[in-house]
C-alpha positions as a Markdown table, in Angstrom:
| # | Residue | x | y | z |
|---|---|---|---|---|
| 1 | Unk | 24.7 | 2.9 | -28.7 |
| 2 | Unk | 21.7 | 0.3 | -30.1 |
| 3 | Unk | 19.0 | 1.1 | -31.1 |
| 4 | Unk | 17.9 | -2.4 | -32.4 |
| 5 | Unk | 14.9 | -1.6 | -29.5 |
| 6 | Unk | 12.2 | 0.3 | -31.0 |
| 7 | Unk | 11.0 | 3.3 | -29.1 |
| 8 | Unk | 7.9 | 5.0 | -28.0 |
| 9 | Unk | 6.0 | 8.1 | -26.8 |
| 10 | Unk | 5.1 | 8.2 | -23.2 |
| 11 | Unk | 1.1 | 9.7 | -24.3 |
| 12 | Unk | 1.4 | 13.4 | -25.7 |
| 13 | Unk | 4.4 | 14.4 | -24.1 |
| 14 | Unk | 5.9 | 14.3 | -26.8 |
| 15 | Unk | 9.1 | 12.1 | -24.3 |
| 16 | Unk | 10.5 | 8.8 | -26.3 |
| 17 | Unk | 12.4 | 6.0 | -25.2 |
| 18 | Unk | 13.2 | 2.7 | -25.2 |
| 19 | Unk | 10.0 | 0.4 | -25.6 |
| 20 | Unk | 11.5 | -1.1 | -22.6 |
| 21 | Unk | 13.3 | 0.7 | -19.0 |
| 22 | Unk | 15.6 | -0.3 | -16.5 |
| 23 | Unk | 14.1 | -0.5 | -12.8 |
| 24 | Unk | 17.3 | 0.5 | -10.8 |
| 25 | Unk | 15.7 | -0.4 | -7.4 |
| 26 | Unk | 16.9 | -3.5 | -7.0 |
| 27 | Unk | 20.9 | -2.4 | -7.3 |
| 28 | Unk | 20.8 | -0.9 | -4.1 |
| 29 | Unk | 17.1 | -1.2 | -2.6 |
| 30 | Unk | 14.5 | -3.8 | -0.9 |
| 31 | Unk | 16.7 | -7.0 | -2.5 |
| 32 | Unk | 19.6 | -7.0 | -0.1 |
| 33 | Unk | 22.5 | -8.1 | -0.4 |
| 34 | Unk | 23.1 | -6.1 | -2.8 |
| 35 | Unk | 25.7 | -6.6 | -5.7 |
| 36 | Unk | 28.6 | -4.3 | -6.1 |
| 37 | Unk | 28.4 | -1.5 | -7.0 |
| 38 | Unk | 31.1 | -1.5 | -10.2 |
| 39 | Unk | 28.9 | -4.4 | -11.6 |
| 40 | Unk | 25.7 | -2.4 | -11.1 |
| 41 | Unk | 27.6 | 0.2 | -13.3 |
| 42 | Unk | 28.6 | -2.3 | -16.2 |
| 43 | Unk | 25.2 | -3.7 | -16.1 |
| 44 | Unk | 23.7 | 0.1 | -16.6 |
| 45 | Unk | 26.3 | 0.4 | -19.8 |
| 46 | Unk | 25.2 | -2.8 | -21.3 |
| 47 | Unk | 21.5 | -1.4 | -21.2 |
| 48 | Unk | 22.3 | 1.5 | -22.8 |
| 49 | Unk | 24.7 | -0.3 | -25.3 |
| 50 | Unk | 21.6 | -2.7 | -25.8 |
| 51 | Unk | 19.2 | 0.2 | -26.5 |
| 52 | Unk | 17.7 | 1.0 | -23.9 |
| 53 | Unk | 17.3 | 5.0 | -23.1 |
| 54 | Unk | 15.1 | 4.8 | -20.0 |
| 55 | Unk | 16.2 | 4.9 | -16.6 |
| 56 | Unk | 13.8 | 4.1 | -13.2 |
| 57 | Unk | 15.0 | 5.4 | -9.6 |
| 58 | Unk | 13.7 | 7.8 | -6.9 |
| 59 | Unk | 15.3 | 9.9 | -3.9 |
| 60 | Unk | 14.5 | 6.9 | -1.5 |
| 61 | Unk | 16.4 | 4.0 | -3.0 |
| 62 | Unk | 18.9 | 3.6 | -0.5 |
| 63 | Unk | 17.9 | 6.7 | 0.7 |
| 64 | Unk | 19.9 | 8.4 | -1.8 |
| 65 | Unk | 22.4 | 5.9 | -3.0 |
| 66 | Unk | 20.4 | 4.7 | -6.1 |
| 67 | Unk | 20.3 | 7.9 | -7.3 |
| 68 | Unk | 24.4 | 8.8 | -6.9 |
| 69 | Unk | 24.6 | 5.2 | -8.4 |
| 70 | Unk | 22.4 | 6.1 | -11.3 |
| 71 | Unk | 24.3 | 9.6 | -12.1 |
| 72 | Unk | 27.6 | 7.9 | -12.0 |
| 73 | Unk | 26.5 | 5.2 | -14.6 |
| 74 | Unk | 25.1 | 7.2 | -16.8 |
| 75 | Unk | 26.9 | 10.3 | -17.1 |
| 76 | Unk | 28.9 | 9.5 | -20.0 |
| 77 | Unk | 25.7 | 9.2 | -22.0 |
| 78 | Unk | 23.8 | 12.5 | -20.5 |
| 79 | Unk | 22.6 | 13.1 | -23.8 |
| 80 | Unk | 21.2 | 9.5 | -25.1 |
| 81 | Unk | 19.3 | 9.1 | -21.9 |
| 82 | Unk | 16.0 | 9.7 | -19.8 |
| 83 | Unk | 16.7 | 9.5 | -16.4 |
| 84 | Unk | 13.3 | 9.5 | -14.1 |
| 85 | Unk | 13.0 | 9.9 | -10.3 |
| 86 | Unk | 10.6 | 10.6 | -7.3 |
| 87 | Unk | 10.1 | 12.5 | -4.7 |
| 88 | Unk | 7.5 | 12.6 | -2.3 |
| 89 | Unk | 8.3 | 10.5 | 1.4 |
| 90 | Unk | 9.8 | 12.2 | 4.9 |
| 91 | Unk | 13.3 | 10.6 | 5.2 |
| 92 | Unk | 15.0 | 10.4 | 8.3 |
| 93 | Unk | 18.1 | 8.6 | 9.6 |
| 94 | Unk | 18.4 | 7.1 | 6.8 |
| 95 | Unk | 14.8 | 5.9 | 6.1 |
| 96 | Unk | 11.8 | 6.0 | 4.6 |
| 97 | Unk | 9.1 | 8.3 | 7.5 |
| 98 | Unk | 5.8 | 8.8 | 5.9 |
| 99 | Unk | 4.5 | 10.9 | 2.5 |
| 100 | Unk | 5.4 | 14.4 | 1.9 |
| 101 | Unk | 4.7 | 16.4 | -1.2 |
| 102 | Unk | 4.5 | 20.1 | 0.8 |
| 103 | Unk | 6.2 | 21.7 | -1.9 |
| 104 | Unk | 9.3 | 23.4 | 0.0 |
| 105 | Unk | 9.8 | 18.9 | 0.4 |
| 106 | Unk | 9.3 | 19.1 | -3.4 |
| 107 | Unk | 12.2 | 21.5 | -3.9 |
| 108 | Unk | 14.4 | 20.2 | -1.1 |
| 109 | Unk | 14.0 | 16.9 | -3.1 |
| 110 | Unk | 14.5 | 17.8 | -6.3 |
| 111 | Unk | 18.0 | 20.0 | -5.5 |
| 112 | Unk | 18.9 | 16.5 | -4.1 |
| 113 | Unk | 18.0 | 14.6 | -7.2 |
| 114 | Unk | 20.0 | 17.3 | -9.4 |
| 115 | Unk | 23.1 | 16.7 | -7.7 |
| 116 | Unk | 23.3 | 13.1 | -6.8 |
| 117 | Unk | 22.6 | 12.3 | -10.3 |
| 118 | Unk | 25.0 | 15.4 | -11.3 |
| 119 | Unk | 22.2 | 16.5 | -14.6 |
| 120 | Unk | 20.8 | 19.7 | -14.8 |
| 121 | Unk | 17.6 | 19.0 | -14.9 |
| 122 | Unk | 15.8 | 15.8 | -14.4 |
| 123 | Unk | 13.8 | 14.6 | -17.8 |
| 124 | Unk | 10.8 | 13.1 | -16.3 |
| 125 | Unk | 9.8 | 13.6 | -12.0 |
| 126 | Unk | 7.4 | 11.4 | -10.5 |
| 127 | Unk | 5.6 | 12.0 | -7.1 |
| 128 | Unk | 6.3 | 8.6 | -5.3 |
| 129 | Unk | 2.9 | 8.4 | -3.5 |
| 130 | Unk | 0.1 | 10.7 | -3.2 |
| 131 | Unk | 0.2 | 12.2 | 0.0 |
| 132 | Unk | -3.5 | 13.1 | 1.5 |
| 133 | Unk | -2.5 | 16.3 | 3.0 |
| 134 | Unk | -1.5 | 18.3 | 0.1 |
| 135 | Unk | -4.0 | 19.1 | -2.2 |
| 136 | Unk | -2.6 | 17.3 | -6.0 |
| 137 | Unk | -3.1 | 20.8 | -7.7 |
| 138 | Unk | -0.4 | 22.0 | -5.2 |
| 139 | Unk | 2.2 | 19.5 | -6.1 |
| 140 | Unk | 1.3 | 20.0 | -9.6 |
| 141 | Unk | 1.9 | 23.2 | -9.1 |
| 142 | Unk | 5.4 | 23.6 | -7.6 |
| 143 | Unk | 5.9 | 21.2 | -9.9 |
| 144 | Unk | 5.0 | 23.8 | -13.0 |
| 145 | Unk | 7.0 | 26.1 | -10.8 |
| 146 | Unk | 10.3 | 23.4 | -11.3 |
| 147 | Unk | 9.7 | 22.8 | -15.3 |
| 148 | Unk | 9.7 | 27.1 | -15.7 |
| 149 | Unk | 13.3 | 27.0 | -13.7 |
| 150 | Unk | 14.5 | 24.7 | -15.9 |
| 151 | Unk | 14.7 | 22.1 | -13.7 |
| 152 | Unk | 12.5 | 19.6 | -14.6 |
| 153 | Unk | 11.3 | 18.7 | -18.1 |
| 154 | Unk | 8.1 | 16.3 | -17.2 |
| 155 | Unk | 5.7 | 15.8 | -14.9 |
| 156 | Unk | 4.7 | 12.2 | -13.6 |
| 157 | Unk | 2.3 | 10.7 | -10.9 |
| 158 | Unk | 3.1 | 7.3 | -9.9 |
| 159 | Unk | 0.1 | 4.6 | -8.1 |
| 160 | Unk | -2.4 | 7.7 | -8.1 |
| 161 | Unk | -6.0 | 6.9 | -8.6 |
| 162 | Unk | -8.3 | 8.9 | -11.4 |
| 163 | Unk | -9.7 | 11.3 | -9.4 |
| 164 | Unk | -5.6 | 13.0 | -8.6 |
| 165 | Unk | -5.0 | 11.9 | -12.1 |
| 166 | Unk | -7.4 | 14.4 | -13.5 |
| 167 | Unk | -7.0 | 16.9 | -11.1 |
| 168 | Unk | -3.5 | 17.2 | -11.6 |
| 169 | Unk | -3.7 | 17.0 | -15.4 |
| 170 | Unk | -6.1 | 19.6 | -15.2 |
| 171 | Unk | -2.4 | 22.2 | -14.2 |
| 172 | Unk | -0.3 | 20.4 | -15.6 |
| 173 | Unk | 0.0 | 17.9 | -18.0 |
| 174 | Unk | 0.8 | 14.3 | -16.5 |
| 175 | Unk | 3.5 | 12.7 | -18.7 |
| 176 | Unk | 3.3 | 9.1 | -17.2 |
| 177 | Unk | 1.5 | 7.0 | -14.5 |
| 178 | Unk | 4.0 | 4.7 | -12.7 |
| 179 | Unk | 2.0 | 1.7 | -11.0 |
| 180 | Unk | 2.0 | -1.5 | -11.0 |
| 181 | Unk | 0.8 | -3.8 | -14.0 |
| 182 | Unk | 1.3 | -7.4 | -14.7 |
| 183 | Unk | -0.3 | -10.6 | -15.4 |
| 184 | Unk | -1.1 | -11.2 | -12.0 |
| 185 | Unk | -1.7 | -7.1 | -10.9 |
| 186 | Unk | -4.8 | -6.0 | -13.1 |
| 187 | Unk | -6.4 | -3.6 | -11.4 |
| 188 | Unk | -5.3 | -0.9 | -13.3 |
| 189 | Unk | -7.2 | -2.3 | -16.4 |
| 190 | Unk | -11.0 | -0.9 | -15.1 |
| 191 | Unk | -10.5 | 2.9 | -14.7 |
| 192 | Unk | -6.6 | 3.7 | -14.9 |
| 193 | Unk | -5.9 | 2.8 | -18.2 |
| 194 | Unk | -9.1 | 4.2 | -20.2 |
| 195 | Unk | -8.6 | 7.4 | -17.8 |
| 196 | Unk | -4.9 | 7.2 | -19.6 |
| 197 | Unk | -5.8 | 6.9 | -22.5 |
| 198 | Unk | -8.8 | 9.9 | -22.8 |
| 199 | Unk | -5.8 | 12.8 | -21.4 |
| 200 | Unk | -2.8 | 11.2 | -23.4 |
| 201 | Unk | -0.7 | 9.9 | -20.6 |
| 202 | Unk | 1.6 | 7.4 | -20.9 |
| 203 | Unk | 1.7 | 3.9 | -18.8 |
| 204 | Unk | 4.7 | 2.7 | -17.2 |
| 205 | Unk | 4.4 | -0.6 | -15.7 |
| 206 | Unk | 6.7 | -1.1 | -12.4 |
| 207 | Unk | 7.6 | -4.9 | -11.1 |
| 208 | Unk | 5.9 | -6.0 | -15.1 |
| 209 | Unk | 7.8 | -10.0 | -13.9 |
| 210 | Unk | 6.0 | -9.9 | -10.8 |
| 211 | Unk | 8.4 | -9.0 | -8.8 |
| 212 | Unk | 9.9 | -12.0 | -9.8 |
| 213 | Unk | 7.2 | -14.6 | -9.7 |
| 214 | Unk | 6.1 | -14.7 | -13.7 |
| 215 | Unk | 9.6 | -15.4 | -14.5 |
| 216 | Unk | 8.9 | -19.4 | -13.5 |
| 217 | Unk | 11.9 | -19.4 | -11.2 |
| 218 | Unk | 10.0 | -20.1 | -7.9 |
| 219 | Unk | 7.8 | -22.3 | -6.6 |
| 220 | Unk | 6.2 | -22.9 | -2.6 |
| 221 | Unk | 9.6 | -24.0 | -1.8 |
| 222 | Unk | 11.2 | -20.7 | -2.8 |
| 223 | Unk | 12.3 | -19.0 | 0.6 |
| 224 | Unk | 13.4 | -14.9 | 1.0 |
| 225 | Unk | 15.7 | -14.0 | 3.4 |
| 226 | Unk | 14.6 | -12.4 | 5.9 |
| 227 | Unk | 16.0 | -8.9 | 4.8 |
| 228 | Unk | 14.3 | -9.7 | 0.9 |
| 229 | Unk | 11.5 | -7.4 | 0.8 |
| 230 | Unk | 9.1 | -10.5 | -0.3 |
| 231 | Unk | 9.3 | -12.2 | 2.7 |
| 232 | Unk | 6.8 | -9.7 | 4.0 |
| 233 | Unk | 4.5 | -9.8 | 1.4 |
| 234 | Unk | 1.0 | -11.9 | 1.6 |
| 235 | Unk | 1.4 | -12.7 | -2.5 |
| 236 | Unk | 4.5 | -14.3 | -1.7 |
| 237 | Unk | 3.8 | -16.9 | 0.6 |
| 238 | Unk | 4.5 | -20.6 | 0.2 |
| 239 | Unk | 0.4 | -21.1 | -0.1 |
| 240 | Unk | 0.5 | -18.3 | -2.6 |
| 241 | Unk | 3.3 | -19.1 | -4.2 |
| 242 | Unk | 1.8 | -23.2 | -5.3 |
| 243 | Unk | -1.6 | -21.5 | -5.9 |
| 244 | Unk | -0.1 | -18.9 | -8.4 |
| 245 | Unk | 1.7 | -20.6 | -10.2 |
| 246 | Unk | -1.3 | -22.0 | -12.5 |
| 247 | Unk | -0.6 | -18.5 | -14.2 |
| 248 | Unk | 3.3 | -19.4 | -14.7 |
| 249 | Unk | 2.3 | -22.2 | -16.7 |
| 250 | Unk | -0.3 | -20.6 | -18.8 |
| 251 | Unk | 3.2 | -18.4 | -19.7 |
| 252 | Unk | 4.6 | -21.1 | -19.9 |
| 253 | Unk | 2.7 | -23.0 | -22.4 |
| 254 | Unk | 2.5 | -20.4 | -24.8 |
| 255 | Unk | 6.5 | -19.4 | -24.0 |
| 256 | Unk | 7.4 | -23.0 | -25.9 |
| 257 | Unk | 5.4 | -22.2 | -28.7 |
| 258 | Unk | 7.2 | -18.6 | -29.0 |
| 259 | Unk | 10.4 | -20.2 | -28.5 |
| 260 | Unk | 10.6 | -17.8 | -25.6 |
| 261 | Unk | 10.6 | -17.8 | -21.9 |
| 262 | Unk | 7.4 | -17.0 | -19.3 |
| 263 | Unk | 9.5 | -13.7 | -18.7 |
| 264 | Unk | 9.5 | -12.5 | -22.4 |
| 265 | Unk | 6.1 | -13.3 | -22.8 |
| 266 | Unk | 4.5 | -11.3 | -19.5 |
| 267 | Unk | 6.7 | -8.4 | -21.3 |
| 268 | Unk | 5.2 | -9.1 | -24.1 |
| 269 | Unk | 1.9 | -8.8 | -22.8 |
| 270 | Unk | 2.1 | -5.5 | -21.2 |
| 271 | Unk | 4.0 | -4.4 | -24.3 |
| 272 | Unk | 1.1 | -5.5 | -26.7 |
| 273 | Unk | -1.6 | -4.0 | -24.4 |
| 274 | Unk | -1.2 | -0.8 | -25.2 |
| 275 | Unk | 1.6 | 1.5 | -27.5 |
| 276 | Unk | 1.7 | 4.3 | -24.4 |
| 277 | Unk | 3.0 | 1.5 | -22.4 |
| 278 | Unk | 7.1 | 1.1 | -21.2 |
| 279 | Unk | 7.3 | -1.8 | -18.7 |
| 280 | Unk | 10.6 | -1.1 | -16.6 |
| 281 | Unk | 12.3 | -4.7 | -15.6 |
| 282 | Unk | 14.2 | -4.4 | -12.5 |
| 283 | Unk | 17.4 | -6.9 | -12.9 |
| 284 | Unk | 21.2 | -6.7 | -11.7 |
| 285 | Unk | 22.2 | -9.8 | -14.0 |
| 286 | Unk | 23.2 | -9.3 | -17.7 |
| 287 | Unk | 21.9 | -12.6 | -18.5 |
| 288 | Unk | 18.5 | -11.5 | -17.3 |
| 289 | Unk | 18.1 | -8.2 | -19.1 |
| 290 | Unk | 19.7 | -9.3 | -22.1 |
| 291 | Unk | 16.3 | -12.3 | -21.7 |
| 292 | Unk | 14.4 | -8.9 | -20.7 |
| 293 | Unk | 15.0 | -7.0 | -23.5 |
| 294 | Unk | 14.7 | -9.8 | -26.0 |
| 295 | Unk | 11.0 | -9.3 | -25.3 |
| 296 | Unk | 10.4 | -6.8 | -27.8 |
| 297 | Unk | 11.4 | -8.9 | -30.6 |
| 298 | Unk | 8.4 | -11.5 | -29.8 |
| 299 | Unk | 4.8 | -10.9 | -31.4 |
| 300 | Unk | 1.6 | -12.0 | -30.1 |
| 301 | Unk | -1.0 | -11.9 | -32.3 |
| 302 | Unk | -4.5 | -11.5 | -30.9 |
| 303 | Unk | -5.3 | -15.2 | -31.0 |
| 304 | Unk | -2.3 | -15.5 | -28.4 |
| 305 | Unk | -3.2 | -12.4 | -26.5 |
| 306 | Unk | -6.7 | -13.6 | -26.7 |
| 307 | Unk | -5.6 | -17.3 | -24.9 |
| 308 | Unk | -3.6 | -15.4 | -22.2 |
| 309 | Unk | -6.9 | -13.4 | -21.3 |
| 310 | Unk | -9.1 | -16.2 | -21.2 |
| 311 | Unk | -6.8 | -18.7 | -19.4 |
| 312 | Unk | -6.1 | -16.1 | -17.3 |
| 313 | Unk | -9.4 | -15.1 | -16.4 |
| 314 | Unk | -10.1 | -18.8 | -14.8 |
| 315 | Unk | -7.2 | -18.3 | -12.3 |
| 316 | Unk | -7.4 | -16.1 | -9.2 |
| 317 | Unk | -4.3 | -15.1 | -8.0 |
| 318 | Unk | -3.8 | -15.9 | -4.6 |
| 319 | Unk | -2.1 | -13.2 | -1.9 |
| 320 | Unk | -2.6 | -9.5 | -1.3 |
| 321 | Unk | -0.4 | -7.6 | -3.2 |
| 322 | Unk | 1.3 | -5.9 | -0.2 |
| 323 | Unk | 0.4 | -5.9 | 3.4 |
| 324 | Unk | -2.0 | -3.4 | 4.4 |
| 325 | Unk | -0.2 | -0.8 | 6.0 |
| 326 | Unk | 1.4 | -0.2 | 2.7 |
| 327 | Unk | -1.4 | -1.0 | 0.7 |
| 328 | Unk | -3.2 | 2.0 | 2.2 |
| 329 | Unk | -0.5 | 4.8 | 1.0 |
| 330 | Unk | -1.8 | 3.6 | -2.6 |
| 331 | Unk | -4.4 | 6.2 | -4.1 |
| 332 | Unk | -5.6 | 3.0 | -6.0 |
């Protein structure tokens, strides 16, 4: 196993992972058409060979098929890797139907995840979305029981607000928060990041490349198939894509100076924010995986970071992150 990627520790948890993880969702969820399973197993193997040891999946991706894929692909490397998965939705007739973090549903989800991932213990278990109907103390207490039973090692939250994080952490140490964070989604900076720093909780940004936008491979003429999740997002309308190009132009300018790509600068920027931040870019392509890994070798100086922040502060990001019905499900 190549260990050229440096490691990072998620907060006070002691959970050590590669500085970049791999988000596996897109391999079988959200971004149709899906690649061949054998190709995705090969990609996950290539990630391990490139020093990645942190893999992200969830019960609801598929549902179920993504965990099965990750479990099968990582079986030969079980002792070398950290697998994160998530609970917290009702799944009916193969579809995600609203949040559900009742203790019985958590336990059922964990039993299913253990089988599909083909593991004896889940390294990092996130609540996928906050459930307003179940006190977070009850959720944390249930996961605490699962940890005591040896079924889970670490507890995480996703898209939770500061009050929820504090209440959960008072019952059971939260190892990591997973929420969206990138140069075009920065709403965690005001309150969330200072809270995580204070409590010693790691941060795992998803969509660190803005669902592909920050790679510089899109413009206002880019079209999305109706099966592509992005076709429903306000930020991916032609008008918004055109208005938001200024952000990619900024990354492109820095990339030329650093002999990198816009995607690498976007990831290097995140890595430079805090030593306990571990982005999980997703990809289904080997060349993109290798490009993303290259971000860990790019050093952004304080002058580079000041230039990026100064320029970014003058750019207004157009378009909401999600349609309103989905945005309401987040705890931010």
